[in-house]
N, C-alpha and C positions, 0 to 999 in steps of 0.2 A: 911146352910151358914157357920156354924162353921166348918164343914168338908171341905168346899171349900177353906177357907183361909189358912189352915195349909199346904196343898200340894203346894200352889203357893209360899210361902216363902221358902220352902225347895228346890223348883225348881230353884229359883234365886240364892241361896247359892251354889248349886252343880255346875252350870256352872262357877261361879267365881273361885271356888276351882280348877276346872279342868284347866281353862285358866291360873291361876297363877302357877300351877304345871307344865303345859306344857312349860310356859315361863321360869321357873326356870331350867327345864331339858334342854331346848334349850340353855340357857346361859351357863350352865355347860358343855354341849356337845361341844359348840363352843370353850370354853376356853380349854377343854382337847384336842380337835382336833388341835387347834393352837399350844398348848404346844408340842404335839407329832410331829407335822409338823416342827416346828422351831428347835427342837432338832435333828430331822433327817437331816435337812439341815446343821446344825453345824457338825454332824457326817460325812456327805458326804464331806464337805469342809475339815475336818481334814483328812479323808482317802485320798483325792486327794493330800493334802500337803505331807503326808507321802509317797505316791506312787511316787510323783515327786522327793522327796529327795532320795528315793531308786533307781530310775532310774539314777539320777545324780551320786550316789555312784557307781552303777554298771558300768556306763560309765567310771568313773575314774579308777576303778579296771581293766576294759577291756583294757584301754589305757596303764596302768602300766604294764600289762602282754603282751604287744606287739600289741594289737589291731589287725588291719588287715595287718600289715606289717610283712614281713618275717625277722626274726632276731634271733640271739643267745643272749638271755637275760643275760646269765651269765655262766661262767665256771671257777671253782676254786677247789683247793685241801685243805682239812682240815685234818690234819695239812699240812703245806707246806714242812716240812722236818720231816724225821723220821729215825729210825734205820732200818737196812736191815731186810726185812721180816715183819715189823710192818704194821698193816692195816692203810690205808689212804682212806678217802672218796673223790671221785671225784664227784662233784655236778655240774649239768648243768640245764639250762632252755632254751627252744626254743619256738618261736611262729610261727605258720603257716608253720611248716616244715612237709614234708611227710615222710622223713626218717632221721635217725641220725646214725652216725658211730663214734666209739671211737677206736683210734689206739694208742698204742697196746691194743687190746681188752682183757678185763678180764671177763666181763659178757655181755650178750646181753643188748643193749640200744634201746630206742624208743623215739619218740617225746613226750616231756612232758614239762609242765610249770616249774616243779621242780622235779628233780630226782637225786639220788646219787647212785653210785656203789662203791664197796670196791675193792681196789687194794692193793697188798703187794709187792712193788718193792724191788729188792735186790741191785740195783744201781740207781744212779740219772737217772731219766727217764723224757722225754718230752712226754706228752700226747696231742694228737690232736683230737679235736671234729669237725666233719664235718656234717653240716646239709644241706639237699636238700629240695627245695620246689617242688610243683607240676609242675612248668614250667621248672625244671631242673637247676635252679640257685643254687649255693652252697655258703656257708659261713663257715669259719673255725675259730677256736680259739685254743690256746695252753696254757698249764700250765706245769710248771716244778715242779717235786717232787724231792727234794734233799735228798739223803740218806747219813747218816753220818757213 
């Protein structure tokens, strides 16, 4: 009899310990799972907000650079006056142009959002920028470089 009572008491304590341990692991697992899931949801919401802001900024830049319209965005000389033979930058920007021509031409030019070419006029000169789109429409702009 003495041998029979000891094993029964240890059998009762073992299942209680296992049940309590399993319950504790389950609670900890649920807590950790919930924590990681909620943080991933917060991160996803933050990533979506950042992506939305980036799309809005990209759209503003796209529109500022001409968007889908055919246009000469700018054409200017820097400086606007110079001494004979001094270098002057002629800068231009076009959107949705297929070809660009500068007259009188000093260097080859091509469609670009922002591009500058060097000229060295010896007399006051009017430069004409002509841009053409894929459908054959043209737009022109002029700038005068005064030579002193």
